[in-house]
N, C-alpha and C positions, 0 to 999 in steps of 0.2 A: 504494500500500500504506500502510495506517495500522496502527501497532502501539501497544498500550497495556498497560502492566504493572500488575498489581493485587497488590502485595506482601501485603496483609492476607489476601486470598483465595488467594494463592499460585498465580496463573495469569496467563497472557498472552493477550490477544486480538489476532489479526491479521486485518485486513479487506483482502481482495484484490478487485480489479476490473480488467477490461480497460481500457486507456487510453481515456478518453472515454465510458465506459459505467458510471458510478457506480451506476446502478440495478440492476446485476447483480452485486452484491457477494456474496462468500462469506466467512463468518466462520469462522476456524479458532481453536480454543481449545487452548492448551498448558498442561496442569496440571503444575506444578513438581514435585510429589511423584509418585513412581513408583507406579502402580496397575495391576494386571493386569486388562484388560478381556476378553482372549481375542479371537481374530480371527474366530470363527465360521467360515464357509466362505470369507470374504474375497473375495466377488464384487464388492462395492461399492467404487467409487473415484471420485475427482474427475478431471476431464480439463480441461486448459486448452490452447487454441490459442495458440501464440506466434509472433511474427514471425520469430524465428531460434532454432531449437531448440539449435544448437551454442552460440550466445552465451548463451542462458538457462542451459544446463547449466554453462558455464564460470563464470558469475557465481555460481550456486548453490554450486559447488565452492569458489570463493574464500571463501565465507561458511561453509564447513564442512559443507555438505550432501552426503551420499553419493549418488552416482548409482547406483541399484540396477540399472537396465537402461539402458545407454548408448544414444545415438541412432546406432547403427551404420548403420542404413538411411537416415539423414538425415531421418527422418520422426517417430520416436516414442522417448520416453525415459520412465522411471519413477523417481520418488523416493518416499520415505516421510516422513510428518510425524513429529514427536517421539512421537506417540501411535500410530505404525505404521499410519496411513491411507495407502493407496497414492494417489499423484497422478501422473497421466499427462500428459506434455507432448507436444503434437502440433504439428508444423510446419504453419504456415498455408500453404495453397495446395499447390504441388507440392513433393515431397520434395527436400531438398538432395542434391547428389552426396555419396556416402560419402567421409569424410575422417578423417584421423588428428587427434588421438589416439583418437577415438571408434571407428574401424573395428576396432582391435585391443584395445579395452578389454573386459575380461570382465564378466559380470554379477557383482553383489555382493549376497549375501543373497537376500531374496525381495521381490516387489513386488505 
């Protein structure tokens, strides 16, 4: 992950790529000033396959990211970007066995 702040433009760019696959980067833009874009019908979202969905969610939560749909099934979770874009996290390979605290964690907001 590479993050660059642009104070004059009042935005941050975050470039994400799977480890070892820098050719498949996704650029996320966070505009510092709040602006309503509307969500349309909200069918579009990004999805990332991760090595450990539980560990990924734990790390995100430690950095203040809300887990909107916890990985109760050991397979899938959803978070939202600061601009309310849904991001799906998918367990690579076979789903992990259901485990706490995820199993009893409720959904929060929308995804």
